[in-house]
C-alpha positions in Angstrom: -11.4 6.3 -25.7 -11.0 9.2 -22.0 -12.5 12.2 -23.7 -11.7 15.3 -21.4 -14.5 18.1 -21.5 -14.0 21.2 -23.5 -14.2 23.5 -20.7 -12.8 21.7 -18.5 -9.8 21.2 -21.3 -9.6 25.0 -21.8 -9.6 26.4 -17.9 -6.2 23.1 -17.5 -4.2 24.7 -20.8 -5.5 28.5 -19.7 -4.8 28.3 -15.5 -1.4 26.5 -17.1 -0.5 29.5 -19.0 -0.4 31.6 -16.1 2.8 33.6 -15.4 2.3 32.3 -11.7 1.8 29.1 -12.5 4.6 28.3 -14.7 7.0 30.1 -12.3 5.8 27.7 -9.5 5.7 24.2 -11.5 9.7 25.2 -12.0 9.9 25.5 -8.7 8.6 22.1 -7.4 11.2 21.3 -9.6 13.5 22.8 -8.2 12.8 22.0 -4.6 12.7 18.6 -4.3 15.5 18.2 -2.2 13.7 20.3 0.5 10.6 18.0 -0.1 13.1 15.4 0.0 14.9 16.4 3.1 11.6 16.9 4.4 10.2 13.5 4.0 13.7 12.5 6.2 13.0 14.5 8.6 9.8 13.4 8.7 9.7 9.7 8.8 11.6 9.5 11.8 8.8 10.9 14.1 7.3 8.3 14.6 3.7 8.8 14.6 1.4 5.2 14.9 -2.5 5.4 14.8 -4.1 6.8 17.4 -0.5 8.0 19.0 0.1 11.0 16.3 0.5 13.8 18.9 4.7 14.3 18.4 4.2 14.4 14.7 1.3 16.0 15.2 2.9 19.3 17.0 5.9 19.0 14.5 3.6 19.9 11.3 1.3 22.7 13.3 4.9 24.5 13.9 5.5 24.1 10.4 2.0 24.7 8.9 2.6 28.4 11.2 6.2 28.9 9.5 4.5 28.4 5.8 2.3 31.1 7.2 -1.2 29.2 7.2 -3.6 30.9 9.3 -5.4 29.7 12.4 -3.4 27.0 12.5 -4.6 24.3 15.8 -5.2 20.5 16.6 -8.8 20.0 16.2 -10.7 17.7 18.2 -9.8 14.9 16.4 -5.8 15.6 16.4 -5.3 16.5 13.0 -3.1 19.2 12.2 -5.0 22.3 10.4 -4.8 25.4 8.7 -6.2 28.1 6.3 -4.4 29.2 3.5 -7.0 32.6 2.5 -8.3 33.0 -0.9 -10.1 36.1 -2.5 -13.3 35.2 -0.1 -15.6 34.3 -3.4 -14.3 30.5 -3.9 -14.9 27.3 -2.6 -13.0 25.7 -0.1 -11.0 23.4 -1.2 -9.1 20.4 1.2 -6.1 19.1 0.8 -4.7 17.0 2.9 -1.8 13.9 4.1 -2.6 11.1 7.2 0.0 11.6 10.0 0.3 8.1 11.5 1.3 4.7 9.7 1.5 1.8 10.4 4.4 0.6 12.6 4.3 0.9 16.3 7.1 2.7 17.9 10.6 1.6 18.2 10.2 0.2 14.5 12.1 3.4 12.5 15.6 3.7 13.1 16.8 6.0 10.4 16.4 6.2 7.0 18.8 5.3 4.4 19.2 6.4 1.1 20.7 4.7 -2.1 20.3 3.5 -5.4 17.5 6.0 -6.0 15.2 5.4 -3.1 14.5 6.2 0.5 13.9 3.2 2.9 12.2 3.2 5.9 8.8 2.1 7.4 6.5 4.9 6.9 8.3 6.5 4.3 5.7 6.5 1.7 2.2 5.7 3.3 1.5 8.5 4.3 4.7 10.5 5.1 5.9 11.4 1.8 2.2 13.6 1.6 3.0 15.1 4.8 6.1 16.7 3.1 3.9 17.6 -0.1 1.9 19.2 1.7 4.8 21.6 2.7 6.3 21.2 -0.5 3.1 23.0 -2.6 2.9 25.6 0.3 6.1 27.0 -0.8 5.3 26.9 -4.0 2.1 28.9 -3.3 3.7 31.5 -1.0 7.1 32.1 -3.1 5.3 32.6 -6.3 2.5 35.3 -4.7 -0.2 33.1 -5.8 -3.2 34.3 -4.3 -6.5 31.4 -5.1 -10.1 32.4 -5.9 -11.3 29.9 -3.2 -9.7 29.3 0.4 -7.3 26.4 1.1 -7.5 24.1 4.2 -4.9 22.7 5.0 -4.8 19.5 6.9 -2.8 16.4 8.2 -4.8 14.1 9.3 -4.4 11.6 12.6 -6.0 7.7 12.3 -6.7 6.9 8.9 -4.6 3.2 8.9 -6.4 0.4 10.8 -8.4 0.4 13.6 -7.8 4.2 12.8 -11.0 3.6 10.1 -10.5 6.9 9.0 -11.3 8.8 12.4 -9.3 11.8 12.0 -10.7 13.0 8.5 -14.6 11.3 9.6 -14.1 13.8 12.6 -12.7 16.7 10.5 -15.5 16.2 7.7 -18.2 16.2 10.1 -17.5 18.9 12.4 -16.6 21.5 8.4 -20.0 21.4 7.1 -18.3 23.9 4.9 -16.0 21.7 3.2 -16.5 22.1 -1.1 -13.8 19.9 -2.9 -11.9 17.3 -0.9 -8.2 16.4 -2.1 -6.4 13.4 -0.6 -2.5 12.5 -1.7 -2.5 8.8 -0.8 -1.4 6.4 -3.3 1.2 4.9 -3.9 1.1 5.5 -7.7 0.6 8.8 -9.3 -0.3 7.5 -12.4 -3.4 6.3 -10.9 -6.6 8.5 -10.7 -8.6 7.1 -7.1 -12.2 8.5 -7.6 -14.5 5.8 -6.9 -14.3 4.8 -2.7 -14.6 2.0 -2.0 -16.7 0.8 1.4 -16.2 -2.2 4.2 -17.0 -3.0 7.3 -15.2 -4.8 9.8 -17.2 -7.8 12.7 -16.2 -9.4 15.3 -18.6 -12.4 16.3 -18.6 -13.9 19.2 -20.7 -17.8 19.8 -21.7 -18.6 23.3 -22.8 -22.2 25.0 -22.2 -23.4 28.0 -18.7 -25.7 27.8 -17.4 -28.1 29.2 -15.4 -31.7 29.3 -14.2 -32.5 26.0 -15.3 -36.4 26.6 -17.4 -36.3 29.6 -19.2 -33.3 28.1 -19.8 -34.6 24.8 -23.4 -34.8 24.1 -24.7 -33.1 26.1 -24.1 -29.7 24.3 -23.5 -27.9 21.8 -20.2 -26.6 20.8 -19.5 -22.8 20.3 -16.2 -23.5 18.0 -18.1 -26.0 15.7 -21.2 -23.1 15.6 -18.0 -20.7 14.1 -16.4 -23.1 11.9 -20.0 -24.0 10.2 -19.8 -20.3 10.0 -17.0 -19.4 8.2 -17.4 -22.8 6.6 -20.8 -21.3 4.8 -18.6 -17.7 4.5 -16.2 -19.6 2.5 -18.4 -21.1 -0.1 -20.0 -17.2 -0.9 -19.9 -15.7 -4.6 -19.5 -12.6 -5.1 -19.0 -9.8 -8.2 -16.3 -8.6 -9.9 -17.0 -6.2 -10.8 -18.4 -4.2 -8.9 -14.7 -5.9 -6.7 -16.4 -6.9 -3.9 -14.4 -9.3 -0.9 -14.8 -11.0 2.2 -12.1 -12.5 4.1 -13.0 -14.3 7.7 -9.6 -13.1 9.1 -9.2 -14.4 13.1 -10.8 -17.1 14.6 -10.3 -17.5 18.4 -12.0 -20.7 21.2 -10.7 -22.1 24.1 -6.8 -21.5 25.4 -4.5 -23.5 26.1 -4.6 -25.2 29.2 -8.0 -26.0 27.8 -7.3 -27.8 25.0 -8.9 -30.5 26.2 -12.6 -28.5 27.1 -15.3 -27.7 25.1 -15.1 -24.0 24.7 -17.5 -21.4 25.9 -17.3 -19.1 23.8 -15.6 -19.1 20.4 -14.5 -15.6 17.8 -14.3 -14.8 14.9 -13.4 -11.6 13.1 -13.6 -10.9 9.5 -14.2 -8.1 6.8 -16.5 -7.4 3.6 -15.8 -4.3 0.8 -17.3 -3.7 -2.1 -17.0 -1.2 -4.5 -21.1 -0.9 -4.7 -23.1 0.1 -1.1 -25.3 -1.9 -2.7 -23.0 -4.9 -2.9 -21.8 -4.3 0.3 -25.9 -4.2 2.1 -26.1 -7.2 0.6 -22.8 -9.2 1.5 -23.9 -7.7 5.3 -27.4 -9.7 5.3 -26.1 -12.9 3.8 -22.9 -13.3 5.9 -25.2 -12.2 9.5 -27.9 -14.8 7.8 -25.2 -17.2 7.3 -24.2 -17.2 11.0 -27.2 -17.7 12.4 -28.0 -20.7 10.0 -24.8 -22.2 11.8 -26.0 -21.4 15.4 -29.4 -23.0 14.2 -27.9 -26.1 13.1 -25.0 -26.3 15.6 -28.1 -26.6 18.6 -30.3 -28.5 16.7 -27.2 -31.7 16.5 -27.7 -31.5 19.8 -30.5 -30.6 20.9 -29.5 -29.6 24.7 -28.4 -26.1 24.4 -28.5 -23.3 23.0 -25.7 -21.6 21.4 -25.9 -17.8 21.2 -24.4 -15.4 19.5 -23.7 -11.1 19.3 -21.9 -9.1 17.2 -19.2 -6.0 17.2 -18.8 -3.4 14.6 -14.9 -2.6 15.1 -14.5 -0.2 11.9 -17.1 1.2 9.2 -15.7 2.5 5.9 -18.4 4.6 4.7 -17.6 4.3 -0.2 -19.2 5.5 -3.0 -19.0 6.0 -6.9 -18.5 9.4 -8.7 -17.9 9.6 -11.9 -14.8 9.6 -14.1 -16.2 12.4 -16.4 -16.3 14.6 -12.9 -14.0 17.7 -13.6 -11.4 17.2 -11.1 -11.2 13.4 -12.5 -10.5 15.1 -16.1 -8.3 18.2 -14.5 -6.1 15.1 -13.3 -5.9 13.7 -16.0 -5.2 16.6 -18.0 -2.4 17.1 -15.5 -1.2 13.6 -16.2 -1.4 13.9 -19.5 0.8 17.2 -19.1 3.7 15.5 -17.7 3.7 12.3 -20.3 2.2 9.9 -17.7 -0.2 7.8 -18.8 -3.1 7.9 -16.4 -4.6 4.7 -15.5 -8.0 4.3 -13.6 -8.0 2.7 -10.6 -11.8 0.9 -9.9 -11.6 1.9 -6.2 -9.8 3.0 -3.1 -9.5 3.1 0.4 -8.4 6.1 1.9 -9.6 9.4 3.4 -11.2 10.9 0.4 -14.1 7.9 1.1 -15.4 9.9 3.8 -16.2 13.1 1.2 -16.7 11.2 -1.4 -19.7 9.3 0.9 -20.5 12.5 1.6 -21.2 13.7 -2.0 -18.4 16.3 -1.7 -15.9 16.2 -5.0 -13.5 14.1 -4.4 -10.2 12.8 -6.0 -7.1 11.4 -4.1 -3.5 12.0 -5.5 -0.5 9.9 -6.1 2.9 10.4 -3.6 5.4 8.9 -6.1 6.7 9.0 -10.1 6.0 5.1 -10.5 7.0 4.0 -14.1 8.5 1.0 -13.8 7.7 -2.0 -11.5 10.8 -1.7 -9.3 9.3 1.3 -8.3 5.9 0.7 -8.3 6.8 -2.6 -5.8 7.1 0.0 -2.4 6.9 -2.9 0.0 4.1 -0.9 1.3 3.2 -1.2 5.3 6.4 -3.5 5.3 9.5 -2.3 7.5 11.0 -3.2 3.4 9.0 0.3 2.5 10.9 2.4 0.3 10.4 5.8 -1.9 11.0 5.9 -5.0 13.4 9.8 -5.6 13.8 9.9 -9.0 11.2 12.6 -10.9 9.4 11.9 -7.1 8.7 15.8 -7.7 6.4 15.2 -10.7 4.0 14.0 -8.0 3.8 17.4 -6.4 3.7 19.1 -9.7 0.4 16.7 -10.0 -1.2 17.4 -7.1 -0.6 21.6 -7.8 -1.9 20.9 -10.5 -5.4 19.7 -9.4 -5.7 21.7 -6.5 -5.5 24.8 -8.9 -7.8 23.5 -10.9 -9.9 23.2 -7.7 -9.3 26.5 -6.1 -9.1 29.0 -9.0 -6.3 31.9 -9.0 -8.6 35.3 -8.2 -9.1 37.4 -11.0 -8.2 34.5 -13.6 -10.5 31.9 -12.8 -12.8 30.3 -11.3 -13.4 26.8 -9.9 -13.3 23.9 -12.8 -15.9 22.6 -9.9 -19.2 24.1 -11.1 -21.0 26.4 -8.6 -18.2 26.4 -6.2 
């Protein structure tokens, strides 16, 4: 049974009793429709990974209108704004990402029916951007001055081939961030504090190539070498705890016109992940040993041509672990319980929080949707049929607000729950 430390419990209870906090919680519920409308507005501004400029420009103006200081777009394309606290506490980052997985021309409108919003990208992570704005309204409306400074950031290049690029750039350029909060999870009941590390590679196999019949037996075949490698990888076994995975997701060789040719090159692409950096390193070594062995076997079979290979790292997602009893996790657990939501400890995750965790920054990934049943959990994420559950969605904003107040502290009332910050 999960037990929260007495220190964190007392601070949470006291924080929630502060009048301005109580009023802010009430305001967030009353402000729900405004948050929904901004979510609908933002999803219509399409933002494929690496092409977030238009959405970023709108977020920049909204940050300015809500009183953030030094609002700007940094070298990574991130929209950054500061809400100054007392200057005596930690610097807390709270962020959601601008990009979606969909190309331009995918979103044709937003449909609202049966308690859901329907549009590609309506949840991931457009909802987080609307939540950032809702949090700012709650802080401003109730004139809350935090102990620590809060940096609001709308990040770029989180998805897919973006490889968490915006967050990497931001944290590389801002080494004064003490605490990091990410909003990027479908179900707010999930506590995501472990960070799944992963790598994606392209491997090319090379040979001479020739006629499929006339040159047969005179040369080793790159496609066969690639197939040998994939077969070896397919037979790997990996631990279920810490969860570890591998997937050869792309296999290509030759051309349509060269159906009767021995291709001179073959290419595979694969991804492997683990909740343990140590297991990831073991798997990496095992995969590349298998590729080397496959090339050697194909070469030795024919004894005339040598299959060579090279690799290109496509993306690398950092990871790491944190204790389940860090003050942020305990604060998030208490927040969920106070909303009558049963917390679920989620094994691993791949979000911008990974970057912070890998740097040793206390971090947690928070949810954006209230999803108490299967219909509201199954939101078709990354699908053109993506939907977002509206009913009681304000609870996710309240949860983020509670964790933010625990992280930043309130001037004259509380310090940060993260000791030493």
